[in-house]
C-alpha positions in Angstrom: 0.4 0.2 0.2 1.0 3.4 -0.8 1.5 5.5 2.6 2.4 8.8 0.4 -0.8 10.6 1.0 -0.6 10.5 4.8 1.0 13.4 6.5 1.7 14.2 10.5 2.3 17.8 11.5 2.3 19.9 14.6 0.2 22.6 14.0 0.9 26.2 15.5 -1.0 26.4 18.7 0.3 22.5 20.1 -2.4 20.6 18.2 -1.8 17.7 15.4 -3.0 17.0 12.3 -3.2 13.7 10.7 -4.4 13.6 7.1 -4.7 11.1 4.2 -5.3 12.6 0.9 -7.7 10.7 -1.8 -7.9 13.2 -4.6 -9.9 10.7 -6.6 -12.8 10.1 -4.1 -16.0 12.2 -4.0 -16.0 12.7 -0.2 -14.3 14.3 3.1 -14.1 13.5 6.5 -13.1 15.1 9.5 -12.6 14.3 13.1 -11.5 16.7 15.8 -10.6 14.4 19.6 -10.9 17.0 22.6 -9.3 14.7 25.4 -9.9 15.7 28.8 -9.1 14.1 32.6 -12.4 12.8 33.7 -12.5 15.2 36.8 -15.7 17.0 38.4 -19.4 15.7 38.6 -20.0 12.7 35.9 -22.3 13.8 33.1 -21.0 17.5 32.9 -18.6 16.7 29.8 -21.6 15.2 28.1 -23.7 18.2 28.9 -21.2 20.2 27.3 -21.5 18.5 24.3 -25.0 19.3 23.9 -24.6 22.7 24.6 -22.2 23.2 21.5 -25.1 22.2 19.0 -27.3 24.9 20.8 -25.3 28.2 19.4 -22.5 28.7 17.1 -22.1 32.8 17.0 -25.7 34.1 15.7 -27.0 30.8 14.9 -29.2 29.3 17.2 -30.2 25.3 16.9 -32.3 25.6 14.2 -29.9 27.7 11.7 -27.2 24.9 12.7 -29.4 22.4 11.9 -31.1 24.0 8.7 -27.0 24.9 7.5 -26.5 21.2 8.1 -29.4 19.9 6.6 -28.3 22.4 3.3 -25.3 20.7 2.7 -26.3 17.1 3.4 -23.7 16.6 5.7 -24.5 16.2 9.5 -22.2 17.2 12.5 -22.2 14.3 14.8 -20.6 14.4 18.6 -19.9 12.1 21.3 -18.3 11.6 24.5 -16.7 8.9 26.0 -14.9 9.0 29.5 -11.9 10.6 28.5 -12.5 12.2 25.6 -14.9 14.0 23.3 -14.7 13.6 19.4 -16.9 15.6 16.4 -17.3 14.7 13.3 -18.6 14.9 9.8 -18.4 14.2 6.3 -19.5 15.7 3.0 -18.9 16.5 -0.5 -15.6 18.5 -1.5 -17.0 21.4 -2.5 -19.1 22.2 0.8 -16.2 21.2 3.4 -14.9 24.6 4.1 -18.5 25.9 5.0 -18.9 22.6 6.9 -15.7 23.1 8.8 -16.2 27.2 9.7 -19.9 25.9 11.1 -18.2 23.1 13.7 -15.1 26.0 14.3 -17.8 28.8 15.2 -19.7 26.0 17.5 -17.1 25.0 19.4 -15.6 28.7 19.7 -18.6 29.6 21.3 -18.1 30.4 25.0 -22.0 31.9 25.8 -25.0 30.7 26.4 -28.3 32.0 28.0 -30.4 30.0 30.5 -33.3 29.2 27.2 -30.2 26.8 26.1 -29.8 25.5 29.5 -33.2 24.8 29.5 -33.2 22.9 26.5 -30.1 21.0 26.9 -31.7 19.2 30.0 -34.5 17.1 29.1 -32.4 16.2 26.5 -29.9 14.5 28.6 -32.7 13.4 31.4 -34.4 11.3 28.3 -31.2 9.8 27.2 -30.7 8.5 30.8 -34.3 7.5 31.1 -33.9 5.5 27.7 -30.7 3.7 29.0 -31.9 2.6 31.8 -34.5 0.5 29.9 -31.6 -1.5 28.5 -29.8 -4.5 30.6 -26.3 -2.4 31.0 -25.1 -5.0 34.0 -22.0 -6.0 31.5 -21.2 -3.0 31.0 -21.8 -1.3 34.5 -19.3 -4.1 35.6 -16.7 -3.4 32.8 -16.6 0.2 33.7 -16.5 -0.2 37.3 -13.1 -2.5 36.9 -10.6 -0.1 36.5 -8.3 1.0 39.0 -8.4 4.5 38.6 -11.4 5.6 39.7 -11.7 8.6 37.7 -13.1 6.3 35.1 -15.5 4.2 36.8 -18.6 7.1 36.6 -21.5 6.9 34.2 -20.5 9.3 31.3 -24.7 10.3 31.3 -24.4 11.4 35.5 -27.3 11.9 37.2 -29.5 14.4 35.6 -31.1 15.3 39.0 -27.1 16.0 40.0 -26.4 17.7 36.6 -29.9 20.1 37.0 -28.1 21.5 40.2 -24.5 21.7 38.7 -23.1 25.4 39.0 -22.8 27.0 35.8 -19.2 27.9 36.6 -18.0 24.2 36.6 -19.7 23.6 33.5 -17.4 26.5 31.8 -14.5 25.0 33.6 -15.2 21.8 31.9 -15.8 23.9 28.5 -11.9 25.5 28.7 -10.3 22.2 29.9 -11.3 20.5 26.3 -9.3 22.7 24.3 -6.1 22.1 25.0 -2.6 20.9 23.2 -3.5 17.0 23.5 -6.3 18.1 20.6 -6.1 16.1 17.8 -7.4 16.2 14.1 -7.5 13.9 11.0 -8.5 14.7 7.7 -9.0 12.2 5.2 -10.6 11.8 1.4 -10.7 14.4 -1.4 -9.8 17.4 0.3 -7.7 20.2 -1.4 -4.5 22.2 -0.2 -6.9 24.9 0.7 -9.3 22.6 2.6 -6.2 21.7 4.7 -4.9 25.3 5.2 -8.8 26.4 6.4 -8.2 23.7 9.4 -4.5 24.9 10.4 -6.0 28.6 10.0 -9.0 27.8 12.2 -8.2 24.7 14.7 -4.8 25.1 14.3 -4.3 28.9 15.6 -7.4 28.2 18.2 -6.0 29.1 21.8 -5.5 26.3 23.9 -4.2 25.2 27.4 -2.2 22.6 28.6 -3.4 19.1 29.3 -3.6 18.5 33.0 -2.6 14.9 33.3 -3.5 14.4 37.5 -2.2 11.7 39.7 -5.0 8.5 38.9 -7.0 8.2 42.1 -7.0 4.6 43.5 -10.0 2.4 44.0 -10.7 -0.1 46.2 -9.8 -3.5 44.1 -12.2 -5.7 44.2 -10.2 -9.0 42.8 -12.7 -11.8 43.8 -12.4 -14.2 41.0 -16.0 -15.7 40.8 -18.7 -13.0 41.3 -22.5 -13.8 41.3 -25.2 -10.7 39.6 -28.7 -11.1 39.9 -30.5 -14.4 39.8 -31.7 -16.6 37.3 -32.1 -19.8 35.1 -30.1 -18.1 32.0 -26.6 -16.4 32.9 -24.6 -14.1 31.0 -20.9 -15.0 31.6 -18.4 -12.2 31.4 -15.0 -13.1 31.7 -12.5 -10.2 32.4 -8.8 -10.0 32.2 -7.0 -6.6 34.2 -3.7 -6.0 32.7 -1.5 -3.4 34.1 1.4 -1.3 32.7 0.4 -2.7 29.4 2.7 -1.8 26.7 2.2 -0.3 23.0 2.7 -3.8 21.8 -0.3 -5.2 23.6 -2.3 -2.4 23.2 -2.1 -2.8 19.3 -2.3 -7.0 19.5 -5.4 -6.7 21.5 -7.8 -5.8 18.4 -5.9 -9.0 16.6 -6.5 -11.1 19.5 -10.2 -10.4 20.0 -10.9 -10.5 16.1 -8.8 -14.3 16.2 -10.5 -15.3 18.9 -14.3 -14.1 19.2 -14.9 -12.6 15.7 -16.4 -15.0 12.9 -17.7 -18.6 12.9 -14.3 -19.5 12.7 -12.7 -18.0 15.5 -10.9 -20.2 18.0 -13.9 -19.7 20.8 -16.4 -21.3 18.6 -14.2 -23.9 17.4 -13.4 -24.7 21.0 -16.3 -24.8 22.8 -18.4 -26.5 19.9 -16.0 -29.4 20.1 -16.7 -29.7 23.7 -20.5 -29.5 23.4 -21.8 -25.9 23.8 -22.9 -24.7 20.4 -22.6 -21.1 20.9 -24.2 -18.5 18.1 -22.6 -15.5 19.5 -20.0 -14.1 21.7 -18.9 -10.6 22.4 -15.1 -9.8 22.9 -14.2 -6.8 23.6 -11.2 -4.6 25.2 -10.7 -1.1 26.8 -7.5 0.8 27.2 -7.1 3.9 30.1 -3.6 4.6 30.2 -1.7 1.7 31.2 -4.6 -0.1 32.2 -6.2 -2.8 29.6 -9.4 -4.8 30.2 -9.8 -7.8 28.0 -13.1 -9.7 28.1 -15.7 -11.7 26.3 -19.3 -12.1 27.1 -21.7 -15.3 26.5 -24.6 -16.9 27.6 -25.5 -20.5 29.3 -28.3 -22.4 31.2 -27.5 -22.4 34.7 -27.8 -26.1 34.8 -24.6 -25.9 32.8 -22.3 -24.0 34.5 -20.2 -26.5 36.3 -19.5 -28.2 32.9 -18.6 -24.9 31.6 -16.5 -23.3 34.1 -13.6 -26.1 34.2 -13.5 -25.1 30.0 -12.4 -21.7 30.6 -9.0 -22.8 31.9 -9.0 -25.0 29.1 -9.8 -22.6 26.5 -7.6 -20.0 27.6 -4.7 -22.5 26.9 -6.1 -23.8 23.5 -6.2 -20.1 22.4 -2.5 -19.6 22.3 -2.0 -22.2 19.9 -4.8 -20.2 17.7 -3.5 -19.4 13.8 -3.8 -15.8 14.5 -1.8 -14.7 11.2 -4.1 -16.9 8.9 -7.6 -15.9 10.8 -7.0 -12.1 11.3 -4.1 -11.0 9.2 -6.2 -10.7 5.9 -8.5 -8.5 7.4 -6.7 -6.0 9.5 -3.5 -6.1 7.7 -3.8 -6.9 4.0 -7.5 -4.9 4.1 -6.0 -1.6 5.2 -5.8 -0.8 1.8 -9.6 -0.4 1.8 -9.4 2.5 4.9 -8.1 4.7 1.9 -11.1 4.2 0.1 -13.3 5.0 2.7 -12.7 8.9 4.4 -15.1 8.2 7.0 -14.1 5.1 7.7 -10.4 6.3 7.9 -11.2 8.7 10.4 -12.8 6.6 12.6 -10.6 4.5 12.8 -7.5 7.1 13.2 -9.5 8.1 16.6 -10.1 4.7 17.8 -6.1 4.0 17.3 -5.7 7.4 19.2 -8.3 5.9 21.9 -6.2 3.1 22.4 -2.7 4.4 22.0 -3.0 7.7 23.5 -1.5 9.1 20.3 -2.0 9.6 16.4 -1.0 6.2 14.6 -0.7 7.1 11.0 -1.9 4.0 8.8 2.1 3.6 7.6 3.2 3.1 11.0 0.3 0.7 12.3 1.3 -1.4 8.9 4.9 -1.8 9.8 4.3 -2.8 13.4 1.4 -5.2 12.6 3.1 -6.5 9.7 6.0 -8.0 12.5 3.0 -10.2 14.3 3.2 -13.6 13.9 1.6 -16.1 15.8 4.4 -16.9 18.2 4.2 -13.0 19.5 0.5 -12.8 19.5 0.1 -16.6 21.3 2.9 -14.0 23.6 0.4 -11.4 24.3 -2.4 -13.4 24.6 -0.4 -15.6 27.7 0.2 -12.2 29.1 -3.0 -11.5 28.9 -4.6 -14.4 30.6 -2.3 -14.5 33.1 -3.6 -11.2 34.2 -6.0 -10.5 37.2 -9.1 -12.5 35.6 -12.7 -12.1 37.2 -15.7 -14.3 36.0 -19.1 -12.5 36.1 -22.5 -14.9 36.4 -25.4 -12.3 35.4 -28.9 -13.7 36.2 -31.6 -13.0 34.1 
């Protein structure tokens, strides 16, 4: 694959821009990542995200939405536990006006009472809807982190948010604009488009990203845990690695795919041979600083627990002999070329890689690094994960 169109640059204000130009395509994609340390009241960052859609200079929410509609391009935003992201994709001819709109939204610093009052019911409804779903596995995973800053729900509590001081909201908004800002631009953009990014977000005043010490959480290390009652069980198996290095973080995606993605994955082959015919398993991993939590979730009946439980150890051992390169390399290495054909997917990929590693990762570096993976190196990485702190949760229904 030719990576000559890929470029990484430091901007005037200390932010970084990673771009991949493909002038033969018909779309442009842009993403901006605003990292923050999750201090303060849970949910405030998410509230600020909603406020950004309420005003952009002289424009109000209706004008913002109408402007996006006129271009056939919607600006999307989401808040994760330690960063906020905004992104859009569009036709090349409307890129600069859409970029200007996003810049004006994120540059907005003042809101009136009516705008706050419009945002709070939306958040209240999000929390209301979230409570309809069985979030117990996600709650368990969130509460595993040893750094207690990462264990609070992103949405927070509507009752608490309604009483939150405006000063705290303003402070959260200001902390978002720091030198950890990362920008991603892909597709059929022109040099003038890239210059517009440099002249806008590249000159936005930024503060220092404060990296405060981790707040130690009381460590719950009991291996077997029961949550709820019922004849049907969700089985959540987690592995908690401290001091994960870059190689392990990059290998985690390969391990997840080889072990759990697709019906020829190691998980399905192993358990089918041992009398469990599963049709789905949810393999996952998350990274927070140097902590890595790897997990898998499946479903069994209560009467099968005694037969199933010993197989977890056997599966972990058998997984070391997985032909990862045969199962994964065609998708995650050979198919990297596909990303260059899809600006939106490539931007999302850049953001995901940043989320895992804490820094921008060009495709050229990813290909060079992952190209060195062998079955032996991946088996060694899996061994490190499987021998880390393991906890098993039986969640009843």
